DRENZA-801432 format. One record per residue (C-alpha): x, y, z; residue in three letters. Coordinates in steps of 0.001 Angstrom, whole numbers, plus 524288, in hexadecimal, padded with zeros to 5 digits. Layout:
<pts>
XYZALA;...
</pts>
This chain:
<pts>
321B10AFD9317CFMET;31AC40A2C03194FGLN;3126909EFC30D07ILE;30ACF0921630A22TRP;3076B08AED2FCECPRO;2F948090362FDA9GLY;2EF7308DA82F24FGLN;2F0CF0914D2E2E9PRO;2E288095662E17FTYR;2DD130A0052E3E5PRO;2E76C0A75D2DD29LEU;2EB740B5B02E299GLY;2EB260B7B62F163ALA;2E0CA0B1432FA1ETHR;2E0820B628307EEPHE;2DA1C0AABE31087ASP;2D9580B2B831CDDGLY;2E6740AC253224AVAL;2EF650ADCF315D6GLY;2EEC60B08F30754THR;2F19A0A6152FD8CASN;2F82D0ABFB2F0A7PHE;2F8810A4EA2E24ESER;2FC7A0AA082D5C1VAL;2FD6A0A4002C872PHE;309080A2342C1AASER;30D160981D2B6AAGLU;31ACC09F742B484VAL;320780A1832C231ALA;329C109B862C80ETHR;327930A2FB2D51DLYS;31E1E0AB2D2DA02VAL;321150B3342E609GLU;3157C0B90C2EEC7LEU;319610C8892F43ACYS;3133D0CDBF2FF2ELEU;3141A0DB58302E4PHE;3142F0E19830F49ASP;30B450EBDA31274ASP;313C30F45A31A75GLU;31F620F5513129EASP;31C240ED3F305AFGLY;326F40E46130987ARG;3252C0D92530092GLU;3251B0CB5030377THR;326A90BF102F9B6ARG;323B20B1092FBF9VAL;323650A74C2F05FGLU;317C90A06C2ED2DLEU;3198F093042F0E4PRO;3106908A4D2E73EGLU;30D2E089832D978MET;302F707FD52D6CDPRO;2FB9C082152CA2CALA;3043F08DE12C74ELEU;2FEB2095232D14BCYS;30856099E72DCC1TRP;3035709BB62E936HIS;3058F09CE42F829GLY;2FE7709FEB30474TYR;303900AA0130D5EVAL;2FDDC0A94831CCAPRO;2FBC30B6F5321B1ASN;2FA410BF2F3153BVAL;2EE270C62931723ARG;2E4950CE1F30EEBPRO;2EC120DB2830C11GLY;2F9640D472308ABGLN;2FFD50DA7B2FCDCARG;3064F0D0772F315TYR;30B990CCF52E5EFGLY;311E10C3B12DEC5PHE;3209E0C2B12D77FARG;31FE60B86C2CD92VAL;32DE00AFDA2C9BBHIS;32D900ABAD2BCBFGLY;332110AC082AE3BPRO;336860BAB82A915TRP;335000B7F129AA8ALA;32D9F0C2B3294C6PRO;32F650BD0B286B0ASP;327F20B1CB28C2EGLU;31DD30B94029227GLY;3228E0B71E2A10EHIS;325590C32E2A952TRP;328070BD262B788CYS;32F490C4CB2BFDDASN;32F160C5EA2CF39PRO;333AE0D2052CEFFALA;324D10D61E2CBCALYS;31AFD0D5112D697LEU;30EF10D0692D024LEU;300080D2232D3DCLEU;2F8AE0C6422D69FASP;2EF4D0C34B2CA81PRO;2E5800BF9D2D59BTYR;2E78B0CAD62DFC0ALA;2DB550CFE12E580LYS;2DF720DCCB2E938ALA;2ED080E5742E457ILE;2F39B0EFAC2EBE3ASP;2FAB10FB9C2E695GLY;2FD9B0FF3F2D8ACSER;306B70FFF82CEA9TRP;31517107D82CD62ASN;3175C1061B2C04ATRP;32713105D02C2E3ASN;32DFD0FD982BA3CGLU;32ECE0F1BC2C1ABALA;3207A0EE4E2BFF5ILE;324220EABA2B291PHE;32C880DF132ACF4PRO;336DA0E6792A5E7TYR;33F400F2922A652HIS;339A30FF3529FBCPHE;346D810161297C4ASP;346240F1D129256ALA;3373E0ECD629162PRO;339F60E3002896CGLU;3475B0DDAF28E76ALA;347AF0DEB129CB2SER;3434D0D8492AA1DLYS;33F8A0E2202B515ASN;3423F0DAE92C1AFASP;33EF60E7B72C9F6ALA;334B30E4B32D681ASP;326C80E8E52D1E0SER;321280E6AD2DFA0ALA;322570F6C82E433PRO;31B480FB182D76BPHE;3101B0F11E2D634VAL;3044D0EEDB2DF79PRO;300E40E2A42E7FFLYS;2F8240D8E32E967CYS;2EEE80D71B2F64DVAL;2E9A80CD012FDBEVAL;2DC790CF0A2FF76ILE;2D26B0CB8C30A16ASN;2C7A20C39130188PRO;2BDEA0C5B830BFAPHE;2B3240CDAB309DEPHE;2A5650CF0430F6BASP;29B110CF0D302A9TRP;28EE30CEC630C32GLY;283D20CC11304E7ALA;288950D12C2F678ASP;281F60CBC02EBFCARG;285170CE132DCD6ARG;2798A0D6E22D79BPRO;27A2E0CC342CC84ALA;272E60D5792C3C6THR;26DFD0D0862B6B5PRO;276450D4CB2AA74TRP;269F50D89D2A396HIS;266EF0E22A2AFB6ARG;2751E0E5162B1D8THR;2799D0F4452AF29VAL;288160F46B2AFDCVAL;29081101232B3F1TYR;29DC8102152AE91GLU;2A735109A12B82ETHR;2B32210B9A2BF92HIS;2B6221093B2CE97VAL;2BD62114E72CF61LYS;2B75C11EC72C578GLY;2A9A211CF82CA04PHE;2ACA2122A22D83ETHR;2B8C91284D2D722GLU;2B2CF1369C2D647ARG;2A568133852DC6CHIS;2A28F13DBA2E79BPRO;2994A135602EE92GLY;2A2F712B5C2F1B7ILE;2ADAE12D532FCDDPRO;2BBC6131062F710ASP;2C1AF125F22FDDDGLU;2BA4311B962F637ILE;2B8CC123492E7E9ARG;2BCBC11AEF2DD1CGLY;2BCC310E062E46DSER;2B530102322E65BTYR;2AF66107CE2F27BALA;2AC691130B2EBBDGLY;2A494108E42E0E2MET;29EB81055A2EC0BALA;29929111D52F2D0HIS;28B2B113FF2F42BPRO;28C681203E2EB91VAL;2915E117362E07ASER;2866A10C042E361ILE;27C3C116DC2E337LYS;280D711B702D54CTYR;280F310F452CF83LEU;2733D10A322D457GLN;26ECD1189C2D082GLN;273B81168E2C25FLEU;26E69108FE2C23EGLY;27AC1101352BE5BVAL;27A3A0F2672C421THR;28A210EF702C070ALA;295ED0F6172C258VAL;2A0970F2872B8D7GLU;2ACF90F6EE2BF13LEU;2B8AE0F9C62B5FFLEU;2C3AD0F1FD2BA4BPRO;2C6490EE982C88DVAL;2D0290E4D22C6D4HIS;2DCE70E94E2CC27GLN;2E34A0F19F2C057PHE;2EFC20F7E72BE43VAL;2F2DB106712BBBBGLN;2F9D21065C2B031ASP;3074010BCC2AEEESER;30513111E12A0EBTHR;2F93D119592A83DLEU;301EA11E242B3EAALA;30C54123C82AB80ASP;3019712B352A5C1LYS;2FA1F12FCE2B233GLY;2EEC01277F2B24DLEU;2E8C911C8C2B5A0ARG;2E1F910FF32B2B6ASN;2D2FD112832B542TYR;2CBFE1088B2AF02TRP;2D4850FD2D2B52AGLY;2D5370F3D82A922TYR;2E4A40EFFF2AC60ASN;2E14A0E5342B6FBSER;2EC220DF352BE9AILE;2E3FD0D7432C9F0GLY;2D7B60D05C2C592TYR;2D2CE0CD552D325LEU;2D75A0DAC42D9FBALA;2CEA60E6B52D9B5PRO;2D5050F25B2D640HIS;2DC2C0F8B02E1AAASN;2DA431079A2DD40GLU;2CBC9106232DF5FTYR;2CC08101862EDBFALA;2C92310CA12F78DALA;2CBE7103AE30396GLY;2DAC50FF8F2FFFDGLY;2E2180F7642F6F4GLN;2E7310EA532FFDELEU;2D9050E3542FC91GLY;2CFE70ED5E300A2GLN;2CC5E0EDD62F219GLN;2C7140E1752F2DFVAL;2BE510E5682FCA2GLN;2BA520F1B52F832GLU;2B6D20EB6D2E9B6PHE;2AEB50E1622F1CDLYS;2A8030EA792F8D2GLN;2A4A80F23C2ECD6MET;29EFB0E5F22E6E6VAL;297CE0E3832F248LYS;291270F0C92F2AFTHR;28D9E0F1B62E4F3LEU;286DD0E4362E517HIS;27FC50E7CD2F08BASP;279BD0F3DC2E93EGLU;276770E9DE2DCF9GLY;282740EDB22D42FILE;28AF80E45D2CDAEGLU;2993D0E5522CBFCVAL;2A0AB0E1EF2BDD4ILE;2AFAA0E3B92BD94LEU;2B5600E6BC2B0D3ASP;2C2270DC692B11EVAL;2CE570DC752A859VAL;2D25D0CF542A7D8TYR;2D8780D0D129A8BASN;2E4EC0D70329DFCHIS;2ED4A0DC462A8E1THR;2F5C30E7D32AC39ALA;3009D0E0AE2A96FGLU;300E60E64129C40GLY;30A600DFDE290A4ASN;318790DC0129008HIS;31C710EA372939EMET;310DB0E9C92A0C6GLY;315980E81B2AE9DPRO;315CC0DB5C2B529VAL;30B640DCCD2C05DLEU;305760CF412C199SER;300AF0C4632B8A7MET;30C5F0C8C62AE00LYS;316AB0C4CE2B908GLY;30EC20B9372BE29ILE;30D320B2052B174ASP;30C250B9842A422ASN;3095C0B08129960THR;2FEF50AA9A2A211ALA;2F6A20B6832A60DTYR;2F9390BCFE29914TYR;2F5F80BC0B28A72ARG;3052E0BBE42846FTHR;307F10BE7627584VAL;30A760AFEB26F76HIS;319250AD8226CCDGLY;31BDE0BBAB2751CGLN;3185D0B92428288PRO;31F400C6CA2863CARG;313E80CE4227FC3TYR;304FF0CDAB2845BTYR;2F96A0CA1727C53MET;2F0CA0D72227E7AASP;2E1CE0D6A127A7ATYR;2DF850E1C028523THR;2E6CD0EC3E2806CGLY;2EDF40ED1328DDETHR;2F9E90E44228B66GLY;2F6280D69828ED0ASN;2EB810CE3828F6BSER;2E84B0C19429A2BLEU;2EA370B38829549ASN;2DC210AEBF295DFMET;2E0FC0A1BC29118ARG;2E92009F2629DC5HIS;2E0F3098542A8BDPRO;2E79F0A0312B467HIS;2E3520AE332AD89VAL;2D63B0A6C72AADBLEU;2D61B0A43F2B983GLN;2DA270B1742BE88LEU;2CF000B89F2B6E0ILE;2C40E0AE962BC1EMET;2CA230AF362C958ASP;2C8970BEB82C8ABSER;2BBCA0BEDC2C1B3LEU;2B6540B4272CDCEARG;2BF070BBAB2D813TYR;2B6A00C8DF2D3C8TRP;2A9D60C1DC2D306HIS;2AA9C0BA112DDC3LEU;2B2E80BFA12E896GLU;2B0BC0D0382E3CCMET;2A3030CC992DF9AHIS;2A2EC0D3E52D33AVAL;297C90D08B2CA44ASP;29E830D0942BC3EGLY;2AA610D33A2B2D4PHE;2AC030DC5E2A787ARG;2B70A0D50629E94PHE;2BF950E1612992FASP;2C4400DD7A28B83LEU;2BF330CF8E28EA2ALA;2C1070CA0A2809BSER;2CFCB0C9A02855ATHR;2CC880BEBE28F95LEU;2C70D0B67C283BFALA;2D37A0B63727C69ARG;2D8220A84C27DC7GLU;2E1230AAC0271D8LEU;2E06C0B630267F5HIS;2D3200B6E92665BASP;2C73A0B8BB26F00VAL;2BFFB0AC5B272B1ASP;2B3A70AE3627812ARG;2B40B0A02627EB9LEU;2C0A20A21928465SER;2C6A909CD62920EALA;2C2830A8EF298DBPHE;2B3ED0A924295E4PHE;2B27C099FC2976AASP;2B7CA09BB92A4E0ILE;2AE1B0A7B42A7C0ILE;2A1D609DB72A2EEGLN;2A7150935D2ABEEGLN;2A94A09BBC2B845ASP;29D3309A792C0E3PRO;29FD00A7EE2C727HIS;2A3710B0F82BC37ILE;29A8A0ABBC2B12BSER;290700B0D42BA16GLN;295020BF052BB1CVAL;292AB0C9A72B202LYS;29DA40C8A22A873LEU;2A0370D34629E91ILE;2A9E10D2632938DALA;2B07B0DEEC28C35GLU;2B08C0D69827EFAPRO;2BB8D0DB7827935TRP;2C9CE0DDE5279E4ASP;2D59A0E3B22711BVAL;2DA2E0D69326A7DGLY;2D5960D25E25C96GLU;2C80B0CDA425D74GLY;2C4D50D2DD26BA7GLY;2B92C0D902267DFTYR;2AF630CEC726D3AGLN;2A1E70D4FB27091VAL;297C50CB432705AGLY;2A0E40C02B2707FASN;2A1150BCE027F73PHE;29C010B0F5285AEPRO;28D570AFCE28B02PRO;28FDA0B4772983ELEU;296C90C09F29573TRP;290AE0CEC229265SER;2994C0D77628A18GLU;29D360E4E228A98TRP;2955A0E8D327D18ASN;29D8C0F1D027611GLY;294A90F000269BBLYS;28B560F5CA272DETYR;2938D101862765CARG;2979C1047126790ASP;28A38102D226274ASN;282D610BBA26BA4ILE;28C6B114D426B3EARG;28C5F1146425C28ASP;27CC01167625C76PHE;27CB61232C26400TRP;286E61294325DC7ARG;28213126F8250E3GLY;28CDA1210224A92THR;28AC91151F23FFFASP;28685109C7247B7TYR;27EBF0FD0824593SER;26FF40FF4A24A44LEU;2700F0EFCF24CB5ASP;27C050F1F82559FASP;273F70FC0A25DB9PHE;2676F0F4F025E3EALA;2715E0E79A261A8ASN;277A40EE3626DA0ARG;26ADB0F5B827239LEU;265400E75D27430THR;270FF0DFF827979GLY;279C30DDF426FC5SER;272CE0D03726B1ASER;27BD40D09725E46ASP;286E10CD772672ELEU;282F80C5F6272D7TYR;277300BDB326F05GLU;27E900B435266E5THR;284C10AFD22732ATHR;27A5A0ADE227AAFGLY;27C240B98628219ARG;271980C314285E3ARG;270230D2CD28621PRO;278BF0D33B292BCVAL;284B80CE9728A72ALA;285660DE3228665SER;28BCE0E7E328FF0ILE;285990F3A828873ASN;28DD40FF6E28AC9PHE;28F7910B9128464VAL;29BCC1122028B37THR;2A4F7109C6294B0ALA;2B27A10CEB29BB4HIS;2BA7610B5228EF1ASP;2B5431161B286BAGLY;2ADCE1239428902PHE;2A4971266829302THR;297391277528F4ELEU;29820136B32911EARG;2A41E1364F287BCASP;29D3C12DD727E51LEU;294DD1386027A80VAL;29D901435D27C9CSER;2A9081404B27572TYR;2AD9013BDF266CAASN;2BAC713627268EBGLU;2C20E1323B275EALYS;2CB8413B1A27E23HIS;2D4BB132AC284F1ASN;2DF0F13D14286A9GLU;2DFE613C31295CBALA;2E49D12D63293A5ASN;2F1DA1320628DD8GLY;2F0E912A47281AEGLU;2ED781355E278CEASN;2E1001315E276DEASN;2E4DD125B527027ALA;2DF7311C0E27952ASP;2D1701175327B83GLY;2C8161131127207ALA;2C6EC11AD8265CEASN;2B81D11D9126810ASP;2B3A81293325F79ASN;2A5A212A9B2629AASN;2A22E13143255AFSER;297121385125B9ETRP;298FA145E225CDEASN;28ED014B9F26798SER;29341159A2262A4GLY;29F3015A9426B13ALA;2AB61153E427018GLU;2ABEB1525527FF3GLY;2A4E815B532884APRO;29D5F167AF283B9THR;29406171DD286BCASP;28A541706627CBDASP;27D6616A5228202PRO;2787D16388275DCASN;285E115AD32749DVAL;2840A15999283FBASN;275771557D282C4ALA;2780F14BD2277B4LEU;28435145BA27EC1ARG;27A261444628B9BARG;2700513C582831CARG;279A9134CA27C2FGLN;27ED1130EE28961GLN;2700E12E8328D92ARG;26F68126AE2809DASN;2796E11CF7282BDPHE;2759611973290BFILE;2681A1176028D2FTHR;26C0A10FD82813FTHR;274721083D28ADELEU;2697A103BC29495PHE;25FCD1026628B3ATHR;267900F7EB282D1SER;265F10E922286DEGLN;273340E3C728DC8GLY;279970E85A29975VAL;27D270F6DE2995APRO;28AD90FAB529EFAMET;28B69109B22A20FLEU;2983D10F752A441LEU;2998D1153E2B14FGLY;29892125CD2B012GLY;29140123FA2A384ASP;28603127D32A9AAGLU;28CF6133842B1EDLEU;290CC13A8A2A48DGLY;29EB4135D32A70DARG;2A9C71395929F06THR;2B614136D029CB2GLN;2B8EC1431729366ASN;2BAC813BD92871CGLY;2C3E11316528CE3ASN;2BF38123442874DASN;2CB3011CC028D5EASN;2CB4B11FF029CADALA;2D2441148B2A003TYR;2DD8311C242A5D9CYS;2D4BD127FF2AC1DGLN;2D56A125182BA54ASP;2CFA41335D2BCC0ASN;2C44313B3A2BAABGLU;2C30A139312AD8FLEU;2BD5A12B3B2AFF3SER;2B8D312CF42BF73TRP;2A93D12F3F2BF77PHE;2A79C13E072C027ASP;29BD713D632CB61TRP;29C8314BD32CAC3ALA;2992F14F7E2BD96ASN;28E121441C2BA9CVAL;284A6144462B0ADASP;277FD142E72B9EFGLY;26D45142F52AEB8GLU;2753B139122A71ALEU;276781303F2B316MET;268CB131042B63AALA;264A912E602A7EDPHE;26E3C120FB2A8B7THR;2668211D2C2B68FALA;25AD111D482B1A9ARG;25CB1116DB2A317VAL;262C010C562ABAFILE;2583E10B832B3CBLYS;24FBF10BF22A8F4PHE;2572A0FFC82A34FARG;255B10F7F62AFF5LYS;246C20F9DB2B131GLU;243BB0F4102A308HIS;248430E68329F9FPRO;2477C0E95B29244VAL;254960EF93291F2PHE;259A00E4112993CTHR;255EB0D845291CBARG;25C8D0CC2F293FEARG;25A0D0C64D2869FARG;25BC40CB8E27828TRP;251FB0D0C62705CPHE;249FD0C8F026775MET;245940D33925E8BGLY;237B40CC8225E05ARG;22B0B0CC412677CPRO;22D570C455273D5LEU;2239F0BC8327CBCARG;219890C84128161GLY;21DDD0D22227865ALA;216AE0D85726D25ASP;2232A0DC75265EEVAL;230D90DA1C26608SER;239350DADA27156ASP;242F40E52926A34ILE;23DF40ED2B25E03GLY;246640F6E5255FETRP;23FEE1036D25037PHE;2441910E8C245C8LYS;2415511C5B24AABPRO;232F111BF52410BASP;22F131114F24AE0GLY;230C6106BC241BCGLY;239CC0FA8024575GLN;246BD0F73623FACMET;247B80EF94232A1SER;2534D0E76C22E80ASP;2563D0F1682255AGLN;256880FC722304CASP;2609B0F36B2382FTRP;268620F0B022C32GLN;269DC1002A22A4DSER;2715F100E6236CAGLY;271C610E6A23AC4PHE;26821115FA24147SER;2691611F3B24C4CARG;25A6611D3D25215SER;253DB111632562FILE;2488C10C4225DFAGLY;2489E10063267E7VAL;23C830F92926C0APHE;23F410EFDB27871LEU;233490E81327C7FASN;233280E63328A4FGLY;227470DF2A28AB1GLU;22D4D0D09728855ALA;23A560CDC928E76ILE;238C10BEF128EEEPRO;241490B610296ADTHR;24C2E0ADCD28DFFPRO;2420C0A28D28D34ASP;2366F0AB5A2897DGLY;22DE40A4DE2924EARG;2327E0AC5F2A15CGLY;22DDB0B8632A5EAGLU;22EEA0C35F29D41GLN;2351C0D1362A17BILE;22B370DBA829E17ILE;2301C0E8E129B3FASP;22BB10F5CF29507ALA;22EDD0F6CB2868CSER;237521020B28216PHE;23A6C109B8274DETYR;249C710E73274FDLEU;24A4311A6A26AE7LEU;2593311B1E26669PHE;25D2C1293D25F28ASN;26B2D1290925C2DALA;267ED1339C250DAHIS;26BDC1420B252EETYR;25E901459024FDAGLU;251A71411D257E7SER;24B2A1373D25180ILE;23A73134E525233GLN;239A6126D5255BFPHE;22C3A1224A252ABARG;227D71183025BE5LEU;223B01094525716PRO;21597105FB255D8THR;20DA10F8EF25735GLY;211080EFD2262D4LEU;21F040F64726557TRP;215DA0FF4A26F4AGLY;20C6C108EC26FBDASN;2100B113FF2792EARG;21D9C116F527EA5TRP;224AB12004288F0VAL;230FA1257E288BCLYS;238E91202A29435VAL;24670126542913BLEU;24D3012F08286FFASP;25B911329E28770THR;257D91418528572ASN;2539614125293C3ASP;25EBE1440629ADAPRO;2599413B962A71AILE;24EC8133822A37DPRO;24364130DE2AD65ASP;23FD5124882A6A5LEU;23172127402A6C4ARG;227821264029CDCGLU;2255D131B729524ARG;21F261358E28948GLY;214F812BD4283DDGLU;218691280B27419ILE;20F8D11FAF26BE4HIS;2131A115C926274ALA;214FA11B7F2559CGLY;218C91284C25AB7GLN;2267112F11258B8GLU;22F881326C264BDLEU;23B9A13BF82624BSER;2486D1373E2679DVAL;2527C140FA26756GLN;25F7013FFD26129ALA;2680413750269C9TYR;25F07131602723CSER;2586C12509275C7VAL;248D61256D27AC6ALA;243EF118EA28139VAL;235761166E28143LEU;22CE810D2228929ARG;221901074328589ARG;21484108D828B98LEU;20C6D1002D281C1ASP;
</pts>
């Protein structure tokens, strides 16, 4: 086979219309073979990459076209005690592959050792028959007039969902595209998202990931996808049209369709570790290409891996080629696949340059300087499992963060457990205690009550303890999230009073979420009453336990959620771009915010210091929302009074008197299964309003 020198960059396989350039980085390799596989009989043709400038092995092969399957075999040191696992018997995935065909057959040949002697053997069996192959793709796609929605952060409503689970059981979507990128872009899906009112879908991982052998042995599958092996390849199992590059075209069409309807696409990305695991894991890609470059190994014992993620390994963010891989991946998904943002799984791991989490690490510096990625939506999951890994509030100014403290404090308030009233107030108003000192604004806080990792909203109010028995780990996996809130029964019940309370609590959480400052994130399916039967770690449940059950939706809760989202969008007072000041602003008679006790008196310092209260009123002044310099155009909105009662009995709230307002009307009450958002029941200052146990009432000021 003819091969020309080609070019070292771009890395990966690049089709130019005539042939394909291949390039792969390895500092330790002594030879790299490109392996091409015939479509008819799977026959393998090997050709040595002829050039190696700047540690990138490359070559150009004429007439290699899209759809060609390939892999690499790397010759080099086999020295596990020195951290080197090179073995040309192992067919390796290209770290820059843009499409991957096939799946893993967990034969012993995939591993670097023999099972009967894992610490003292070398396995020279050929792994090619048991592993997927990379695919050369057609890079051309007609984006037409595609325009990114560019929804401002303060107007964003995030919907966390799963490509497969969202449509796998939807009766309105054709069988052949259920659970796929095409299903996500189907008109039925688009119409639902628009009616709900979300502005962005945050998709659980769609980078090519591995179905774990340990799960396969139990008859389970990796559902969430946090086991990446291809950072530029859309996961092949989510493609309805094929795996020889069709997944790329299908993904692009999904993004284009969502953009046409004003919906952004945010990807949950897993750059902190890969599916190759620790020293007992398989050799699939980077481990066999240049292990010590790609992974963090234990100092003085490089056979073993630093593990800040609980998955076996951590990527070596100190190495320039690893940083390049991640940045090339981000730019590819943004510039070529047109996605609008990224949520970084266990982002604290990416900041570790030595053993500590360094807020000014090289990774964040590179993001800051990149002209493209610095402009997209960046979301950190600000923790990992290593020492010092909980870093909520400590990410740089460009970043927003999953606010775990919001989740915990809001749950504590509505469950009536011990908590700080200060904390509840801070979470409701954007968490200035976490973000203001770093120059960030309320949109730094991604507010959520539930996420994929934990209980669904329905299960949160229905179970006191996790029920993960189906995962095959004796219910020992998952967070020990004891709800400490007994609604009267564990799990499903026929008791109408218990069910009524649970439904109201769901509405309380949703109302609190969408009346809080910051960016709300709704777990997909919570608005439908989706249950996982108490499983709070459904990562391995690729079945009806996790998929949306469209045949049994809670129509009232869905309608309630859509109307509360609409209410939020209609009133800028709930989507402020700046922090509350706690004092009158220009054009206003009273403070931009006020806090009140049920008797109508303002909260005093002593009241705040007492810490524990289950009922509070919050005044939001919509008449003065100034621009940053205080001189620009002002946004004028209605003023609202929010009454939160997490007590187990109803509370009489006396409305404040004076300049706070004279006449009010109720516009929202979580006792109503479906609010009509009309003005009802005029109430005057100084009068009392009964707020039922475990409920929220929202009043609008008339004058």
